[in-house]
N, CA, C and O atoms as a Maestro MAE file, in Angstrom:
{
 s_m_m2io_version
 :::
 2.0.0
}

f_m_ct {
 s_m_title
 :::
 protein
 m_atom[284] {
  # First column is atom index #
  i_m_mmod_type
  r_m_x_coord
  r_m_y_coord
  r_m_z_coord
  i_m_residue_number
  s_m_chain_name
  s_m_pdb_residue_name
  s_m_pdb_atom_name
  i_m_atomic_number
  :::
  1 25 6.912 -9.986 49.341 1 A "UNK " " N  " 7
  2 3 6.476 -11.380 49.330 1 A "UNK " " CA " 6
  3 2 5.918 -11.724 50.699 1 A "UNK " " C  " 6
  4 15 6.465 -11.316 51.724 1 A "UNK " " O  " 8
  5 25 4.851 -12.461 50.710 2 A "UNK " " N  " 7
  6 3 4.198 -12.855 51.946 2 A "UNK " " CA " 6
  7 2 5.000 -13.949 52.647 2 A "UNK " " C  " 6
  8 15 5.593 -14.824 52.017 2 A "UNK " " O  " 8
  9 25 4.993 -13.862 53.955 3 A "UNK " " N  " 7
  10 3 5.626 -14.917 54.735 3 A "UNK " " CA " 6
  11 2 4.746 -16.150 54.700 3 A "UNK " " C  " 6
  12 15 3.586 -16.081 54.294 3 A "UNK " " O  " 8
  13 25 5.300 -17.290 55.131 4 A "UNK " " N  " 7
  14 3 4.529 -18.535 55.160 4 A "UNK " " CA " 6
  15 2 3.331 -18.380 56.094 4 A "UNK " " C  " 6
  16 15 2.252 -18.901 55.813 4 A "UNK " " O  " 8
  17 25 3.517 -17.674 57.192 5 A "UNK " " N  " 7
  18 3 2.412 -17.459 58.136 5 A "UNK " " CA " 6
  19 2 1.308 -16.623 57.497 5 A "UNK " " C  " 6
  20 15 0.126 -16.934 57.647 5 A "UNK " " O  " 8
  21 25 1.692 -15.562 56.784 6 A "UNK " " N  " 7
  22 3 0.700 -14.720 56.110 6 A "UNK " " CA " 6
  23 2 -0.071 -15.507 55.061 6 A "UNK " " C  " 6
  24 15 -1.278 -15.323 54.903 6 A "UNK " " O  " 8
  25 25 0.620 -16.374 54.350 7 A "UNK " " N  " 7
  26 3 -0.028 -17.135 53.288 7 A "UNK " " CA " 6
  27 2 -1.096 -18.078 53.824 7 A "UNK " " C  " 6
  28 15 -2.007 -18.455 53.087 7 A "UNK " " O  " 8
  29 25 -1.003 -18.460 55.076 8 A "UNK " " N  " 7
  30 3 -2.019 -19.326 55.680 8 A "UNK " " CA " 6
  31 2 -3.171 -18.531 56.293 8 A "UNK " " C  " 6
  32 15 -4.203 -19.102 56.643 8 A "UNK " " O  " 8
  33 25 -3.001 -17.239 56.420 9 A "UNK " " N  " 7
  34 3 -4.002 -16.390 57.056 9 A "UNK " " CA " 6
  35 2 -5.033 -15.940 56.016 9 A "UNK " " C  " 6
  36 15 -4.683 -15.235 55.070 9 A "UNK " " O  " 8
  37 25 -6.314 -16.345 56.183 10 A "UNK " " N  " 7
  38 3 -7.317 -15.949 55.183 10 A "UNK " " CA " 6
  39 2 -7.482 -14.433 55.094 10 A "UNK " " C  " 6
  40 15 -7.809 -13.911 54.028 10 A "UNK " " O  " 8
  41 25 -7.262 -13.725 56.191 11 A "UNK " " N  " 7
  42 3 -7.417 -12.269 56.175 11 A "UNK " " CA " 6
  43 2 -6.344 -11.589 55.331 11 A "UNK " " C  " 6
  44 15 -6.592 -10.537 54.741 11 A "UNK " " O  " 8
  45 25 -5.186 -12.167 55.273 12 A "UNK " " N  " 7
  46 3 -4.140 -11.643 54.392 12 A "UNK " " CA " 6
  47 2 -4.648 -11.654 52.954 12 A "UNK " " C  " 6
  48 15 -4.463 -10.686 52.217 12 A "UNK " " O  " 8
  49 25 -5.278 -12.736 52.566 13 A "UNK " " N  " 7
  50 3 -5.764 -12.886 51.189 13 A "UNK " " CA " 6
  51 2 -6.990 -12.019 50.929 13 A "UNK " " C  " 6
  52 15 -7.115 -11.431 49.855 13 A "UNK " " O  " 8
  53 25 -7.898 -11.932 51.904 14 A "UNK " " N  " 7
  54 3 -9.077 -11.094 51.681 14 A "UNK " " CA " 6
  55 2 -8.694 -9.629 51.566 14 A "UNK " " C  " 6
  56 15 -9.263 -8.901 50.752 14 A "UNK " " O  " 8
  57 25 -7.738 -9.190 52.369 15 A "UNK " " N  " 7
  58 3 -7.283 -7.794 52.277 15 A "UNK " " CA " 6
  59 2 -6.627 -7.520 50.918 15 A "UNK " " C  " 6
  60 15 -6.836 -6.464 50.321 15 A "UNK " " O  " 8
  61 25 -5.840 -8.478 50.442 16 A "UNK " " N  " 7
  62 3 -5.177 -8.330 49.147 16 A "UNK " " CA " 6
  63 2 -6.221 -8.206 48.028 16 A "UNK " " C  " 6
  64 15 -6.144 -7.297 47.201 16 A "UNK " " O  " 8
  65 25 -7.188 -9.116 48.008 17 A "UNK " " N  " 7
  66 3 -8.195 -9.095 46.948 17 A "UNK " " CA " 6
  67 2 -9.049 -7.837 47.060 17 A "UNK " " C  " 6
  68 15 -9.376 -7.213 46.050 17 A "UNK " " O  " 8
  69 25 -9.408 -7.467 48.279 18 A "UNK " " N  " 7
  70 3 -10.208 -6.266 48.475 18 A "UNK " " CA " 6
  71 2 -9.464 -5.031 47.969 18 A "UNK " " C  " 6
  72 15 -10.063 -4.170 47.325 18 A "UNK " " O  " 8
  73 25 -8.177 -4.940 48.253 19 A "UNK " " N  " 7
  74 3 -7.385 -3.807 47.764 19 A "UNK " " CA " 6
  75 2 -7.348 -3.773 46.236 19 A "UNK " " C  " 6
  76 15 -7.480 -2.709 45.631 19 A "UNK " " O  " 8
  77 25 -7.169 -4.940 45.616 20 A "UNK " " N  " 7
  78 3 -7.123 -5.004 44.146 20 A "UNK " " CA " 6
  79 2 -8.471 -4.632 43.542 20 A "UNK " " C  " 6
  80 15 -8.522 -3.916 42.542 20 A "UNK " " O  " 8
  81 25 -9.554 -5.103 44.131 21 A "UNK " " N  " 7
  82 3 -10.888 -4.746 43.636 21 A "UNK " " CA " 6
  83 2 -11.102 -3.238 43.720 21 A "UNK " " C  " 6
  84 15 -11.592 -2.625 42.771 21 A "UNK " " O  " 8
  85 25 -10.737 -2.642 44.844 22 A "UNK " " N  " 7
  86 3 -10.906 -1.201 45.009 22 A "UNK " " CA " 6
  87 2 -10.055 -0.417 44.018 22 A "UNK " " C  " 6
  88 15 -10.489 0.616 43.508 22 A "UNK " " O  " 8
  89 25 -8.848 -0.901 43.742 23 A "UNK " " N  " 7
  90 3 -8.007 -0.248 42.735 23 A "UNK " " CA " 6
  91 2 -8.691 -0.281 41.369 23 A "UNK " " C  " 6
  92 15 -8.706 0.720 40.652 23 A "UNK " " O  " 8
  93 25 -9.252 -1.427 41.016 24 A "UNK " " N  " 7
  94 3 -9.915 -1.566 39.721 24 A "UNK " " CA " 6
  95 2 -11.159 -0.688 39.646 24 A "UNK " " C  " 6
  96 15 -11.432 -0.089 38.606 24 A "UNK " " O  " 8
  97 25 -11.907 -0.608 40.729 25 A "UNK " " N  " 7
  98 3 -13.079 0.276 40.761 25 A "UNK " " CA " 6
  99 2 -12.639 1.713 40.474 25 A "UNK " " C  " 6
  100 15 -13.277 2.414 39.689 25 A "UNK " " O  " 8
  101 25 -11.563 2.143 41.103 26 A "UNK " " N  " 7
  102 3 -11.051 3.489 40.864 26 A "UNK " " CA " 6
  103 2 -10.643 3.705 39.420 26 A "UNK " " C  " 6
  104 15 -10.918 4.757 38.841 26 A "UNK " " O  " 8
  105 25 -9.989 2.712 38.839 27 A "UNK " " N  " 7
  106 3 -9.568 2.817 37.439 27 A "UNK " " CA " 6
  107 2 -10.778 2.894 36.511 27 A "UNK " " C  " 6
  108 15 -10.785 3.679 35.563 27 A "UNK " " O  " 8
  109 25 -11.785 2.093 36.778 28 A "UNK " " N  " 7
  110 3 -12.993 2.126 35.946 28 A "UNK " " CA " 6
  111 2 -13.663 3.489 36.016 28 A "UNK " " C  " 6
  112 15 -14.110 4.020 34.999 28 A "UNK " " O  " 8
  113 25 -13.732 4.048 37.203 29 A "UNK " " N  " 7
  114 3 -14.382 5.349 37.356 29 A "UNK " " CA " 6
  115 2 -13.558 6.452 36.693 29 A "UNK " " C  " 6
  116 15 -14.125 7.430 36.205 29 A "UNK " " O  " 8
  117 25 -12.244 6.315 36.668 30 A "UNK " " N  " 7
  118 3 -11.405 7.267 35.932 30 A "UNK " " CA " 6
  119 2 -11.703 7.189 34.439 30 A "UNK " " C  " 6
  120 15 -11.792 8.213 33.761 30 A "UNK " " O  " 8
  121 25 -11.856 5.979 33.937 31 A "UNK " " N  " 7
  122 3 -12.147 5.781 32.516 31 A "UNK " " CA " 6
  123 2 -13.475 6.427 32.130 31 A "UNK " " C  " 6
  124 15 -13.626 6.904 31.005 31 A "UNK " " O  " 8
  125 25 -14.436 6.446 33.049 32 A "UNK " " N  " 7
  126 3 -15.736 7.054 32.764 32 A "UNK " " CA " 6
  127 2 -15.603 8.511 32.337 32 A "UNK " " C  " 6
  128 15 -16.395 9.003 31.533 32 A "UNK " " O  " 8
  129 25 -14.618 9.188 32.869 33 A "UNK " " N  " 7
  130 3 -14.434 10.613 32.558 33 A "UNK " " CA " 6
  131 2 -13.840 10.850 31.170 33 A "UNK " " C  " 6
  132 15 -13.852 11.972 30.665 33 A "UNK " " O  " 8
  133 25 -13.323 9.788 30.561 34 A "UNK " " N  " 7
  134 3 -12.604 9.950 29.295 34 A "UNK " " CA " 6
  135 2 -13.469 9.709 28.070 34 A "UNK " " C  " 6
  136 15 -13.118 10.153 26.977 34 A "UNK " " O  " 8
  137 25 -14.588 9.020 28.224 35 A "UNK " " N  " 7
  138 3 -15.408 8.630 27.081 35 A "UNK " " CA " 6
  139 2 -16.840 9.084 27.321 35 A "UNK " " C  " 6
  140 15 -17.356 8.981 28.434 35 A "UNK " " O  " 8
  141 25 -17.479 9.588 26.268 36 A "UNK " " N  " 7
  142 3 -18.837 10.117 26.386 36 A "UNK " " CA " 6
  143 2 -19.933 9.146 25.952 36 A "UNK " " C  " 6
  144 15 -21.113 9.448 26.129 36 A "UNK " " O  " 8
  145 25 -19.584 8.007 25.398 37 A "UNK " " N  " 7
  146 3 -20.592 7.079 24.897 37 A "UNK " " CA " 6
  147 2 -21.421 6.503 26.058 37 A "UNK " " C  " 6
  148 15 -20.856 5.921 26.983 37 A "UNK " " O  " 8
  149 25 -22.749 6.659 26.018 38 A "UNK " " N  " 7
  150 3 -23.611 6.210 27.122 38 A "UNK " " CA " 6
  151 2 -23.503 4.709 27.433 38 A "UNK " " C  " 6
  152 15 -23.508 4.317 28.600 38 A "UNK " " O  " 8
  153 25 -23.405 3.881 26.405 39 A "UNK " " N  " 7
  154 3 -23.310 2.438 26.633 39 A "UNK " " CA " 6
  155 2 -22.007 2.083 27.353 39 A "UNK " " C  " 6
  156 15 -21.992 1.237 28.247 39 A "UNK " " O  " 8
  157 25 -20.933 2.728 26.958 40 A "UNK " " N  " 7
  158 3 -19.639 2.528 27.613 40 A "UNK " " CA " 6
  159 2 -19.743 2.918 29.082 40 A "UNK " " C  " 6
  160 15 -19.322 2.172 29.966 40 A "UNK " " O  " 8
  161 25 -20.308 4.094 29.329 41 A "UNK " " N  " 7
  162 3 -20.442 4.582 30.703 41 A "UNK " " CA " 6
  163 2 -21.285 3.623 31.544 41 A "UNK " " C  " 6
  164 15 -20.949 3.344 32.695 41 A "UNK " " O  " 8
  165 25 -22.376 3.120 30.972 42 A "UNK " " N  " 7
  166 3 -23.245 2.192 31.694 42 A "UNK " " CA " 6
  167 2 -22.499 0.896 32.017 42 A "UNK " " C  " 6
  168 15 -22.604 0.378 33.129 42 A "UNK " " O  " 8
  169 25 -21.755 0.377 31.055 43 A "UNK " " N  " 7
  170 3 -21.017 -0.866 31.267 43 A "UNK " " CA " 6
  171 2 -19.957 -0.691 32.350 43 A "UNK " " C  " 6
  172 15 -19.831 -1.537 33.235 43 A "UNK " " O  " 8
  173 25 -19.196 0.400 32.287 44 A "UNK " " N  " 7
  174 3 -18.126 0.607 33.264 44 A "UNK " " CA " 6
  175 2 -18.686 0.934 34.644 44 A "UNK " " C  " 6
  176 15 -18.134 0.493 35.652 44 A "UNK " " O  " 8
  177 25 -19.769 1.698 34.705 45 A "UNK " " N  " 7
  178 3 -20.358 2.020 36.002 45 A "UNK " " CA " 6
  179 2 -20.952 0.766 36.640 45 A "UNK " " C  " 6
  180 15 -20.811 0.559 37.845 45 A "UNK " " O  " 8
  181 25 -21.613 -0.069 35.844 46 A "UNK " " N  " 7
  182 3 -22.164 -1.322 36.359 46 A "UNK " " CA " 6
  183 2 -21.045 -2.225 36.869 46 A "UNK " " C  " 6
  184 15 -21.163 -2.824 37.937 46 A "UNK " " O  " 8
  185 25 -19.974 -2.319 36.112 47 A "UNK " " N  " 7
  186 3 -18.831 -3.132 36.529 47 A "UNK " " CA " 6
  187 2 -18.247 -2.610 37.831 47 A "UNK " " C  " 6
  188 15 -17.937 -3.394 38.728 47 A "UNK " " O  " 8
  189 25 -18.093 -1.301 37.944 48 A "UNK " " N  " 7
  190 3 -17.558 -0.704 39.173 48 A "UNK " " CA " 6
  191 2 -18.474 -1.008 40.358 48 A "UNK " " C  " 6
  192 15 -17.992 -1.292 41.455 48 A "UNK " " O  " 8
  193 25 -19.782 -0.949 40.148 49 A "UNK " " N  " 7
  194 3 -20.726 -1.231 41.240 49 A "UNK " " CA " 6
  195 2 -20.648 -2.693 41.676 49 A "UNK " " C  " 6
  196 15 -20.665 -2.989 42.871 49 A "UNK " " O  " 8
  197 25 -20.564 -3.595 40.716 50 A "UNK " " N  " 7
  198 3 -20.475 -5.025 41.042 50 A "UNK " " CA " 6
  199 2 -19.185 -5.313 41.797 50 A "UNK " " C  " 6
  200 15 -19.202 -6.011 42.811 50 A "UNK " " O  " 8
  201 25 -18.075 -4.786 41.315 51 A "UNK " " N  " 7
  202 3 -16.797 -5.014 41.991 51 A "UNK " " CA " 6
  203 2 -16.784 -4.370 43.378 51 A "UNK " " C  " 6
  204 15 -16.197 -4.915 44.313 51 A "UNK " " O  " 8
  205 25 -17.428 -3.220 43.507 52 A "UNK " " N  " 7
  206 3 -17.550 -2.589 44.819 52 A "UNK " " CA " 6
  207 2 -18.339 -3.468 45.778 52 A "UNK " " C  " 6
  208 15 -17.999 -3.567 46.957 52 A "UNK " " O  " 8
  209 25 -19.387 -4.103 45.279 53 A "UNK " " N  " 7
  210 3 -20.159 -5.032 46.098 53 A "UNK " " CA " 6
  211 2 -19.326 -6.225 46.538 53 A "UNK " " C  " 6
  212 15 -19.425 -6.672 47.680 53 A "UNK " " O  " 8
  213 25 -18.513 -6.736 45.639 54 A "UNK " " N  " 7
  214 3 -17.616 -7.837 46.006 54 A "UNK " " CA " 6
  215 2 -16.616 -7.398 47.064 54 A "UNK " " C  " 6
  216 15 -16.326 -8.144 48.000 54 A "UNK " " O  " 8
  217 25 -16.092 -6.196 46.918 55 A "UNK " " N  " 7
  218 3 -15.164 -5.665 47.905 55 A "UNK " " CA " 6
  219 2 -15.835 -5.565 49.279 55 A "UNK " " C  " 6
  220 15 -15.237 -5.918 50.296 55 A "UNK " " O  " 8
  221 25 -17.072 -5.085 49.299 56 A "UNK " " N  " 7
  222 3 -17.808 -5.006 50.563 56 A "UNK " " CA " 6
  223 2 -18.031 -6.397 51.155 56 A "UNK " " C  " 6
  224 15 -17.972 -6.565 52.373 56 A "UNK " " O  " 8
  225 25 -18.286 -7.394 50.310 57 A "UNK " " N  " 7
  226 3 -18.469 -8.769 50.789 57 A "UNK " " CA " 6
  227 2 -17.192 -9.283 51.454 57 A "UNK " " C  " 6
  228 15 -17.254 -9.967 52.476 57 A "UNK " " O  " 8
  229 25 -16.038 -8.954 50.877 58 A "UNK " " N  " 7
  230 3 -14.778 -9.349 51.493 58 A "UNK " " CA " 6
  231 2 -14.613 -8.667 52.847 58 A "UNK " " C  " 6
  232 15 -14.141 -9.288 53.799 58 A "UNK " " O  " 8
  233 25 -14.994 -7.410 52.941 59 A "UNK " " N  " 7
  234 3 -14.938 -6.690 54.208 59 A "UNK " " CA " 6
  235 2 -15.898 -7.285 55.230 59 A "UNK " " C  " 6
  236 15 -15.565 -7.385 56.411 59 A "UNK " " O  " 8
  237 25 -17.085 -7.678 54.782 60 A "UNK " " N  " 7
  238 3 -18.049 -8.322 55.675 60 A "UNK " " CA " 6
  239 2 -17.485 -9.640 56.212 60 A "UNK " " C  " 6
  240 15 -17.670 -9.976 57.382 60 A "UNK " " O  " 8
  241 25 -16.807 -10.368 55.355 61 A "UNK " " N  " 7
  242 3 -16.171 -11.618 55.792 61 A "UNK " " CA " 6
  243 2 -15.155 -11.329 56.895 61 A "UNK " " C  " 6
  244 15 -15.127 -12.013 57.918 61 A "UNK " " O  " 8
  245 25 -14.332 -10.321 56.679 62 A "UNK " " N  " 7
  246 3 -13.307 -9.982 57.676 62 A "UNK " " CA " 6
  247 2 -13.929 -9.575 59.005 62 A "UNK " " C  " 6
  248 15 -13.415 -9.924 60.067 62 A "UNK " " O  " 8
  249 25 -15.032 -8.840 58.948 63 A "UNK " " N  " 7
  250 3 -15.684 -8.360 60.167 63 A "UNK " " CA " 6
  251 2 -16.743 -9.313 60.690 63 A "UNK " " C  " 6
  252 15 -17.317 -9.085 61.755 63 A "UNK " " O  " 8
  253 25 -17.007 -10.395 59.935 64 A "UNK " " N  " 7
  254 3 -18.037 -11.370 60.295 64 A "UNK " " CA " 6
  255 2 -19.401 -10.694 60.454 64 A "UNK " " C  " 6
  256 15 -20.167 -11.020 61.360 64 A "UNK " " O  " 8
  257 25 -19.691 -9.739 59.550 65 A "UNK " " N  " 7
  258 3 -20.937 -8.985 59.608 65 A "UNK " " CA " 6
  259 2 -22.162 -9.770 59.174 65 A "UNK " " C  " 6
  260 15 -23.277 -9.466 59.598 65 A "UNK " " O  " 8
  261 25 -21.971 -10.762 58.344 66 A "UNK " " N  " 7
  262 3 -23.089 -11.516 57.790 66 A "UNK " " CA " 6
  263 2 -23.161 -12.894 58.459 66 A "UNK " " C  " 6
  264 15 -22.145 -13.474 58.840 66 A "UNK " " O  " 8
  265 25 -24.372 -13.389 58.584 67 A "UNK " " N  " 7
  266 3 -24.555 -14.703 59.220 67 A "UNK " " CA " 6
  267 2 -23.749 -15.794 58.518 67 A "UNK " " C  " 6
  268 15 -23.241 -16.704 59.174 67 A "UNK " " O  " 8
  269 25 -23.628 -15.715 57.212 68 A "UNK " " N  " 7
  270 3 -22.893 -16.727 56.458 68 A "UNK " " CA " 6
  271 2 -21.416 -16.788 56.840 68 A "UNK " " C  " 6
  272 15 -20.775 -17.827 56.680 68 A "UNK " " O  " 8
  273 25 -20.884 -15.695 57.336 69 A "UNK " " N  " 7
  274 3 -19.452 -15.643 57.666 69 A "UNK " " CA " 6
  275 2 -19.167 -15.959 59.138 69 A "UNK " " C  " 6
  276 15 -18.012 -16.019 59.559 69 A "UNK " " O  " 8
  277 25 -20.223 -16.156 59.900 70 A "UNK " " N  " 7
  278 3 -20.017 -16.493 61.322 70 A "UNK " " CA " 6
  279 2 -19.888 -18.007 61.448 70 A "UNK " " C  " 6
  280 15 -20.663 -18.763 60.861 70 A "UNK " " O  " 8
  281 25 -18.925 -18.422 62.201 71 A "UNK " " N  " 7
  282 3 -18.705 -19.864 62.288 71 A "UNK " " CA " 6
  283 2 -18.770 -20.327 63.648 71 A "UNK " " C  " 6
  284 15 -18.606 -21.521 63.903 71 A "UNK " " O  " 8
  :::
 }
 m_bond[283] {
  # First column is bond index #
  i_m_from
  i_m_to
  i_m_order
  :::
  1 1 2 1
  2 2 3 1
  3 3 4 2
  4 3 5 1
  5 5 6 1
  6 6 7 1
  7 7 8 2
  8 7 9 1
  9 9 10 1
  10 10 11 1
  11 11 12 2
  12 11 13 1
  13 13 14 1
  14 14 15 1
  15 15 16 2
  16 15 17 1
  17 17 18 1
  18 18 19 1
  19 19 20 2
  20 19 21 1
  21 21 22 1
  22 22 23 1
  23 23 24 2
  24 23 25 1
  25 25 26 1
  26 26 27 1
  27 27 28 2
  28 27 29 1
  29 29 30 1
  30 30 31 1
  31 31 32 2
  32 31 33 1
  33 33 34 1
  34 34 35 1
  35 35 36 2
  36 35 37 1
  37 37 38 1
  38 38 39 1
  39 39 40 2
  40 39 41 1
  41 41 42 1
  42 42 43 1
  43 43 44 2
  44 43 45 1
  45 45 46 1
  46 46 47 1
  47 47 48 2
  48 47 49 1
  49 49 50 1
  50 50 51 1
  51 51 52 2
  52 51 53 1
  53 53 54 1
  54 54 55 1
  55 55 56 2
  56 55 57 1
  57 57 58 1
  58 58 59 1
  59 59 60 2
  60 59 61 1
  61 61 62 1
  62 62 63 1
  63 63 64 2
  64 63 65 1
  65 65 66 1
  66 66 67 1
  67 67 68 2
  68 67 69 1
  69 69 70 1
  70 70 71 1
  71 71 72 2
  72 71 73 1
  73 73 74 1
  74 74 75 1
  75 75 76 2
  76 75 77 1
  77 77 78 1
  78 78 79 1
  79 79 80 2
  80 79 81 1
  81 81 82 1
  82 82 83 1
  83 83 84 2
  84 83 85 1
  85 85 86 1
  86 86 87 1
  87 87 88 2
  88 87 89 1
  89 89 90 1
  90 90 91 1
  91 91 92 2
  92 91 93 1
  93 93 94 1
  94 94 95 1
  95 95 96 2
  96 95 97 1
  97 97 98 1
  98 98 99 1
  99 99 100 2
  100 99 101 1
  101 101 102 1
  102 102 103 1
  103 103 104 2
  104 103 105 1
  105 105 106 1
  106 106 107 1
  107 107 108 2
  108 107 109 1
  109 109 110 1
  110 110 111 1
  111 111 112 2
  112 111 113 1
  113 113 114 1
  114 114 115 1
  115 115 116 2
  116 115 117 1
  117 117 118 1
  118 118 119 1
  119 119 120 2
  120 119 121 1
  121 121 122 1
  122 122 123 1
  123 123 124 2
  124 123 125 1
  125 125 126 1
  126 126 127 1
  127 127 128 2
  128 127 129 1
  129 129 130 1
  130 130 131 1
  131 131 132 2
  132 131 133 1
  133 133 134 1
  134 134 135 1
  135 135 136 2
  136 135 137 1
  137 137 138 1
  138 138 139 1
  139 139 140 2
  140 139 141 1
  141 141 142 1
  142 142 143 1
  143 143 144 2
  144 143 145 1
  145 145 146 1
  146 146 147 1
  147 147 148 2
  148 147 149 1
  149 149 150 1
  150 150 151 1
  151 151 152 2
  152 151 153 1
  153 153 154 1
  154 154 155 1
  155 155 156 2
  156 155 157 1
  157 157 158 1
  158 158 159 1
  159 159 160 2
  160 159 161 1
  161 161 162 1
  162 162 163 1
  163 163 164 2
  164 163 165 1
  165 165 166 1
  166 166 167 1
  167 167 168 2
  168 167 169 1
  169 169 170 1
  170 170 171 1
  171 171 172 2
  172 171 173 1
  173 173 174 1
  174 174 175 1
  175 175 176 2
  176 175 177 1
  177 177 178 1
  178 178 179 1
  179 179 180 2
  180 179 181 1
  181 181 182 1
  182 182 183 1
  183 183 184 2
  184 183 185 1
  185 185 186 1
  186 186 187 1
  187 187 188 2
  188 187 189 1
  189 189 190 1
  190 190 191 1
  191 191 192 2
  192 191 193 1
  193 193 194 1
  194 194 195 1
  195 195 196 2
  196 195 197 1
  197 197 198 1
  198 198 199 1
  199 199 200 2
  200 199 201 1
  201 201 202 1
  202 202 203 1
  203 203 204 2
  204 203 205 1
  205 205 206 1
  206 206 207 1
  207 207 208 2
  208 207 209 1
  209 209 210 1
  210 210 211 1
  211 211 212 2
  212 211 213 1
  213 213 214 1
  214 214 215 1
  215 215 216 2
  216 215 217 1
  217 217 218 1
  218 218 219 1
  219 219 220 2
  220 219 221 1
  221 221 222 1
  222 222 223 1
  223 223 224 2
  224 223 225 1
  225 225 226 1
  226 226 227 1
  227 227 228 2
  228 227 229 1
  229 229 230 1
  230 230 231 1
  231 231 232 2
  232 231 233 1
  233 233 234 1
  234 234 235 1
  235 235 236 2
  236 235 237 1
  237 237 238 1
  238 238 239 1
  239 239 240 2
  240 239 241 1
  241 241 242 1
  242 242 243 1
  243 243 244 2
  244 243 245 1
  245 245 246 1
  246 246 247 1
  247 247 248 2
  248 247 249 1
  249 249 250 1
  250 250 251 1
  251 251 252 2
  252 251 253 1
  253 253 254 1
  254 254 255 1
  255 255 256 2
  256 255 257 1
  257 257 258 1
  258 258 259 1
  259 259 260 2
  260 259 261 1
  261 261 262 1
  262 262 263 1
  263 263 264 2
  264 263 265 1
  265 265 266 1
  266 266 267 1
  267 267 268 2
  268 267 269 1
  269 269 270 1
  270 270 271 1
  271 271 272 2
  272 271 273 1
  273 273 274 1
  274 274 275 1
  275 275 276 2
  276 275 277 1
  277 277 278 1
  278 278 279 1
  279 279 280 2
  280 279 281 1
  281 281 282 1
  282 282 283 1
  283 283 284 2
  :::
 }
}
């Protein structure tokens, strides 16, 4: 359980969400190996790519890599 201080820290939350997104990306890519249907593979690969992009956006926020995240 997060401490009260951690709960107020935006980086605590971005790291948590980023970790969960990366876990889901891994699970989706594992599923790709189990099914041969092209439409299924396209849907899961697209989903993994989108979630990976979101994960990178969270990392950019943490590192203040993008102009939008600089304050």
